[in-house]
C-alpha angles and dihedrals in degrees: 000000000000092000094045093051091051091053094051096052096073089045093053090047090053092049090048093053091048092050091049091051091051091050093050091048091051092050091049090048091048091051091054091050091055094048097051097057090048091059092043091051091054091051091048091051090056091049094044090066087070098025100149124153121252108272088222089068094057118120086222101043094172091058128228128270105233130191109249093215089055092049090051087065091070112109139170110267097042117136123233089253091055092047091048090053090049103042106010130225117351114254097232135062097263097169130241110265133041093005110171101183140037121204129202138183110217129185124210130190114246095191145347092272095078097261116138142173130218128230133186116230122194129187121199119211132195123230090279094055095255118142112247104171145353129219136194133211114231093027090221088072088075087078091073087077093055112114112260115263114251113249115265108251114235116258112267112264110246120232113258116267088239118062118259105243121208116190109238090214088059090049106037139022114254112286091007136112096197114107113242120220087259090051092053090051089052091053092046090055089058098043098091094052095041095044092054094044091050090068090074105015143052112244114221117204114192125184125206136186134194122257095262109113133020122318092240094051093047092049092053092045093050091050092051091049092050090050091049090056090044091053091049091052092049090050086054093055106272110136113252092227090059095062130077114190118198135170120212101176114208094346123126098021117198095205137028118219131186102179114146097209112080094220092051091045092053091052092048094049093051095108090058091057099078148120118230127202121198137164127238119195113241115239114256 
């Protein structure tokens, strides 16, 4: 018994060392197996942020032209049934049960010439089939949902450098400050230009008379005529604050007449009877 026990001790020691080596090797191998999935998971997380299916696997490889206003109706919280009614069947084989995402291929016009570009659109659902988020590939495609920019209004037309002259005889009856129907048509013809210019300028309306009559009477008549034109412009949409109406009577005559007969004199002095419109730049 003594001899047998002595022989077994080295053998047991040898087996013990072998078993320890195997255990250490197993632990080292197990540690490597845990490290590798950790790295893979990190890589997958980076890829998942743009995890879109291959467009070549789409059931509608050419994509679908979709109305942008319809697409704008998508919102978080929509059910699959609502999304199906809005955008139709997904364009990839998503499966039947427990599907957590729908993928689409959408085409958008890039110009009036028929050119277009294609975007991938993905909707994520929770376990109850309620939309939680949407993603685009490329991300720049999200801009298609931006509201359209309002058209840039044309720059206001400046008033001509020379005054616009309206013949008083074509605007008023002789010795009157009431606009005739023809006078109103003449003002209406100028409204578009004057209304635009008034956005950035002050419109000056100046009335003139001929020299027939007293200075006081002519000054009042010219003021009333300027105010009549001003009121017609305001009625046409020109802001009241943009218009300055002034009467200058017989000042600044355009013609000089010496006819002895009153009727002939009135005809000759017609250019002096006028209303002038001019623009003055507003101070900055």
